C-alpha positions as CSV (number, residue, x, y, z in Angstrom):
1,M,-0.3,0.1,0.1
2,S,1.3,3.2,-0.6
3,T,1.0,6.6,1.4
4,P,-1.0,9.6,-0.6
5,Q,1.0,12.5,-1.7
6,D,0.2,15.8,0.1
7,P,-1.5,18.2,-2.0
8,Y,0.1,20.9,-0.3
9,A,3.4,20.2,-0.4
10,P,6.0,21.4,-3.0
11,P,6.5,19.9,-6.4
12,P,9.4,16.7,-6.8
13,G,12.6,19.2,-7.3
14,W,11.7,22.7,-6.1
15,G,13.4,21.7,-2.5
16,T,11.7,22.3,0.8
17,P,10.0,25.1,2.4
18,P,12.0,26.0,4.8
19,T,12.1,24.7,8.1
20,G,14.1,27.8,10.9
21,G,17.8,27.8,9.3
22,G,18.6,26.7,5.3
23,A,17.7,28.3,2.4
24,P,15.4,25.8,-0.1
25,T,17.5,25.1,-2.9
26,P,16.4,26.9,-6.3
27,P,13.9,25.7,-9.7
28,P,14.8,23.4,-11.5
29,A,16.6,24.8,-15.2
30,Q,13.5,25.6,-17.4
31,P,13.5,23.6,-20.6
32,S,15.8,24.5,-23.3
33,G,14.1,27.0,-25.8
34,W,12.0,28.9,-23.3
35,D,15.3,31.2,-23.0
36,Q,14.4,32.8,-26.1
37,K,12.8,36.0,-26.4
38,Q,9.7,36.1,-27.9
39,P,8.5,38.8,-30.4
40,A,6.3,41.5,-29.1
41,Y,3.3,42.7,-30.1
42,G,3.1,45.0,-32.9
43,A,2.2,45.5,-36.1
44,P,0.6,41.9,-38.3
45,P,1.6,39.6,-40.0
46,P,2.2,40.5,-44.0
47,G,-1.3,40.3,-45.9
48,Y,-2.5,42.0,-42.7
49,G,-2.6,45.6,-43.9
50,Q,-5.5,47.7,-43.7
51,P,-9.3,46.7,-43.5
52,P,-11.3,46.0,-46.7
53,P,-13.4,49.1,-47.5
54,G,-16.7,49.7,-46.1
55,W,-15.5,47.6,-42.4
56,G,-17.0,49.6,-39.8
57,Q,-19.6,51.0,-42.0
58,Q,-23.5,50.0,-41.7
59,P,-24.4,47.3,-44.0
60,P,-27.8,49.0,-46.7
61,G,-31.2,49.7,-44.7
62,W,-30.1,50.0,-41.7
63,G,-30.0,53.4,-39.4
64,P,-32.4,56.2,-40.2
65,P,-34.3,55.6,-42.9
66,G,-33.5,58.8,-45.4
67,G,-37.3,60.2,-46.0
68,A,-37.3,60.9,-42.1
69,R,-39.6,64.1,-40.5
70,P,-37.2,66.2,-38.2
71,T,-40.4,66.4,-35.3
72,N,-41.4,70.0,-34.6
73,T,-40.0,71.7,-31.2
74,L,-42.7,73.7,-30.5
75,A,-45.4,70.5,-30.6
76,I,-42.3,69.0,-28.0
77,V,-43.1,72.0,-26.0
78,S,-46.6,72.1,-25.6
79,L,-46.7,68.2,-24.5
80,V,-44.2,68.7,-22.0
81,L,-45.9,72.3,-20.4
82,I,-48.8,70.5,-20.6
83,F,-47.8,69.1,-16.9
84,T,-47.2,72.5,-16.0
85,I,-48.5,76.1,-17.5
86,T,-51.2,74.9,-19.4
87,P,-52.5,77.8,-21.1
88,V,-48.5,77.8,-22.4
89,A,-49.1,74.5,-23.3
90,L,-52.7,75.6,-25.9
91,V,-51.1,78.8,-26.8
92,T,-47.0,76.6,-28.2
93,G,-49.4,73.9,-29.5
94,I,-51.4,76.4,-32.0
95,I,-48.8,77.8,-33.3
96,A,-46.9,74.5,-33.5
97,R,-49.7,72.9,-35.7
98,R,-49.9,76.3,-37.9
99,Q,-45.8,75.4,-38.3
100,I,-46.1,72.0,-39.5
101,R,-49.3,72.3,-41.8
102,E,-47.0,75.1,-43.9
103,T,-42.7,73.0,-43.2
104,G,-44.5,69.1,-42.8
105,E,-42.4,68.0,-40.2
106,A,-43.8,65.5,-38.0
107,G,-45.7,66.8,-34.4
108,D,-48.6,66.6,-35.4
109,G,-50.2,64.9,-32.8
110,M,-47.9,66.1,-29.5
111,A,-49.1,69.5,-31.3
112,L,-52.7,68.3,-30.7
113,A,-52.5,67.0,-27.4
114,G,-51.1,70.3,-26.3
115,I,-54.0,72.4,-27.5
116,I,-55.9,69.6,-26.3
117,C,-55.2,69.3,-22.7
118,G,-54.2,73.3,-22.2
119,A,-58.0,73.7,-23.5
120,V,-59.6,71.1,-21.5
121,S,-57.6,72.3,-18.1
122,I,-58.4,76.0,-18.8
123,V,-62.3,75.5,-19.0
124,L,-61.6,73.0,-16.0
125,G,-59.9,75.9,-13.9
126,I,-63.1,78.7,-15.0
127,L,-65.1,76.2,-14.1
128,M,-63.6,75.8,-11.0
129,I,-63.3,79.8,-10.6
130,V,-67.1,80.2,-10.7
131,G,-67.9,77.4,-8.2
132,F,-65.8,79.2,-5.6
133,I,-67.6,82.8,-6.0
134,L,-71.2,80.3,-6.1
135,L,-69.9,78.8,-2.9
136,F,-68.0,81.1,-0.8
137,S,-71.3,83.4,-2.4
138,F,-73.9,81.3,-1.2
139,A,-72.5,80.7,2.0
140,S,-72.5,84.7,2.4
141,T,-76.4,84.8,3.0
142,V,-77.0,81.9,5.4
143,E,-76.9,82.1,8.8
144,S,-74.8,80.3,10.2
145,D,-74.3,79.8,14.1
146,F,-70.7,78.3,13.3
147,S,-71.3,77.1,17.3
148,E,-73.1,73.9,16.1
149,P,-71.7,72.6,12.8
150,V,-74.4,69.8,12.5
151,E,-77.0,72.0,13.0
152,F,-75.6,74.8,10.6
153,G,-75.2,71.6,8.1
154,L,-78.4,70.9,8.0
155,R,-79.7,74.2,7.2
156,L,-77.1,74.1,4.3
157,L,-79.5,71.0,3.1
158,A,-82.8,72.4,3.7
159,R,-81.9,75.7,2.2
160,W,-80.8,73.6,-0.9
161,G,-83.7,71.2,-1.6
162,A,-81.9,67.8,0.2
C-alpha cells in the first residue's frame, strides 16, 4: 500500500520549504528554448494591411430611413408644458400645428395633445373659479352659527332642498 501524496507539498525538484536554518533550493532549470525572447505584439504579419473598404460601416438598410421627418420643437414643448403651464401649452400647440402644416415636419399629434389638454385644463380652471365664487356667495347669505356645525350643515341641506 502506498502513501497518498500531500496536495500542498511542493512539486518534486523544487526544494524543501524553509525549516528554520537552511535556504530552499532553487527550482530546476527551464528546458532549452524557453529563454529565447518572443517577438512583441506589434505589426501584423504580412498580408494583414488596411481593413477592406466598407469595414465598420453599417450595411445598407440600417439606421434612420432617408425620408425621416424631423419633429417640430414647439410640438414637443407643448406636450411638456401640459404638466406645468397649460395655457402656454395651448398657445405653443396652436403655433406648432401651423408650422407643421407649412413645413411638413412630424409632431402633429403632440401639438394636438397640447391644444386639447390645454383647452380642457383652462375650461376646468374657469369652472372651479366660478364654483368657488358661487359657493362663497351662497355661504355668505346663510345665517350661520358656527358654534354648532351639525345644525349649520342641516340648514344648508334644507336650503338646497335635499
